[in-house]
C-alpha positions in Angstrom: 0.1 0.3 0.1 0.9 3.5 -0.5 0.7 6.3 1.6 -1.2 8.1 0.4 -4.0 5.7 0.1 -3.3 4.9 4.1 -3.7 8.5 4.6 -6.7 8.9 2.7 -8.2 5.8 4.8 -6.9 7.3 8.2 -8.9 10.6 7.0 -11.8 8.5 6.4 -11.7 6.4 9.3 -11.2 10.0 11.4 -14.0 11.9 9.4 -16.0 9.4 10.0 -15.6 8.9 13.8 -15.7 12.6 14.0 -19.1 12.4 12.3 -20.4 9.8 14.9 -19.0 11.4 17.8 -21.1 14.5 17.0 -24.1 12.7 15.9 -23.8 11.0 19.2 -23.6 14.0 21.4 -26.3 15.8 19.3 -28.5 13.1 20.2 -27.8 12.5 23.3 -28.9 16.9 23.4 -31.8 16.3 22.1 -32.8 13.1 24.4 -32.1 15.5 27.1 -34.0 18.4 25.8 -37.3 15.4 24.9 -37.3 14.4 28.0 -36.8 18.2 29.9 -40.2 18.7 27.6 -42.3 15.9 28.5 -41.5 16.5 32.4 -42.4 20.2 32.1 -45.6 19.1 29.9 -46.5 16.3 32.8 -46.1 18.5 35.4 -48.7 21.0 33.6 -51.0 18.0 33.2 -51.1 17.3 36.5 -51.7 20.6 37.4 -54.7 21.1 35.3 -55.8 17.4 36.2 -55.9 18.9 40.5 -57.7 22.2 39.3 -60.1 20.1 37.6 -60.3 17.3 40.0 -60.9 20.5 42.6 -63.5 22.1 40.8 -65.7 18.6 40.6 -65.4 18.6 44.1 -67.1 21.7 44.4 -69.5 21.3 41.4 -70.9 18.1 43.7 -70.9 19.7 47.2 -72.9 22.6 44.9 -75.3 20.1 43.7 -75.7 18.1 46.6 -76.8 21.5 49.0 -79.1 22.2 45.7 -80.7 18.8 46.0 -81.4 19.5 49.7 -82.4 22.5 49.2 -84.9 21.4 46.2 -86.0 18.9 48.4 -87.1 20.6 51.4 -89.1 23.5 49.0 -90.8 20.3 47.8 -91.7 19.6 50.8 -93.3 22.9 51.8 -94.9 23.3 48.7 -96.6 20.0 49.2 -97.7 21.4 52.7 -98.8 24.6 51.7 -101.1 23.0 48.3 -102.6 20.6 51.1 -103.3 23.3 53.4 -104.8 24.9 49.9 -106.9 22.4 49.3 -108.1 21.8 52.5 -109.8 25.2 53.0 -111.0 25.2 49.3 -113.0 22.1 50.8 -114.1 24.2 53.6 -115.0 26.6 51.0 -117.6 23.8 49.7 -119.2 22.7 52.7 -119.4 26.4 53.4 -120.7 27.7 50.0 -123.5 24.5 50.4 -125.2 27.1 53.7 -127.8 29.0 53.1 -125.8 32.4 53.4 -126.4 36.2 53.0 -125.4 37.3 49.6 -123.1 39.8 51.0 -120.7 36.3 52.7 -121.2 34.4 49.5 -119.0 37.3 47.7 -116.5 37.1 50.2 -115.9 33.5 49.9 -116.2 33.5 46.1 -113.2 35.7 46.3 -111.6 33.8 48.6 -112.3 31.0 46.4 -110.6 33.0 43.5 -107.3 33.7 45.7 -107.2 29.7 46.6 -107.6 29.1 43.2 -104.9 31.3 42.0 -102.9 30.2 44.0 -102.9 26.7 43.2 -103.0 27.5 39.4 -99.6 29.1 39.9 -98.6 25.5 41.2 -99.8 23.7 38.4 -103.2 22.4 40.4 -106.3 22.4 38.6 -109.6 21.5 39.7 -110.9 18.2 38.6 -114.8 18.5 38.2 -116.8 21.3 36.5 -120.6 21.0 36.6 -121.4 20.1 33.2 -118.7 18.3 32.4 -118.3 14.9 31.6 -118.4 12.7 34.4 -114.5 10.5 34.5 -113.8 8.1 36.8 -110.1 8.9 36.9 -110.9 12.1 38.7 -114.4 11.6 40.0 -116.5 9.5 42.3 -119.9 9.6 41.8 -122.5 9.6 45.1 -125.8 9.0 43.8 -126.3 4.9 43.6 -129.7 5.1 41.7 -128.8 6.0 38.2 -129.5 4.4 34.7 -127.0 3.0 32.9 -125.9 5.2 30.4 -122.8 5.6 27.8 -121.3 8.9 29.8 -123.2 10.9 32.8 -122.6 14.6 32.9 -121.9 16.3 36.6 -124.6 17.4 38.1 -123.5 19.1 41.5 -119.8 18.7 43.2 -120.8 17.9 47.0 -116.4 18.0 47.1 -114.3 19.9 44.7 -111.2 17.0 43.7 -107.8 18.4 42.3 -105.1 16.8 40.3 -101.7 18.3 39.3 -100.3 17.6 35.6 -103.1 14.9 34.9 -102.7 13.0 37.9 -104.8 13.3 40.9 -104.2 14.4 44.4 -107.8 14.1 45.4 -111.1 12.4 43.5 -114.2 14.7 43.6 -117.0 13.3 45.0 -120.1 14.6 42.4 -123.8 13.9 42.1 -124.6 12.6 38.1 -127.0 12.6 35.6 
């Protein structure tokens, strides 16, 4: 072999070794930078998850408080509605007595106010004079009636009440 060829081989080998060494150093630096970025990203994600967990816990506590408050309000509303229904029942009982016109007018005003309060809560009467009898909402009190396909309410003895189509109290009626 000649010296030129030996020198060329040595130079190539040295250049190749230097290139590989530089690439290893560069790859090592890139790897370290990637590890740092991954660590930063992981810390950021963990921080976000922790904040979300705190917000979820806070929301769950608020929801639980609202459920309790809603339960209490519904319970109070039911009590108030029962009271209003009892007042209206008393009105119907009193209204059957012979009262002077002035007292009947006062009773009618009370009835309108009570009916307004019930309607505000979605409660309606289940019977009206002249309405078709419906056993889903009415209880017929008269026993001696002829058999027919349909009956009409002639008199309301005790008013019934319904809320969203569901019966709260059956109306006691006389039918014809």
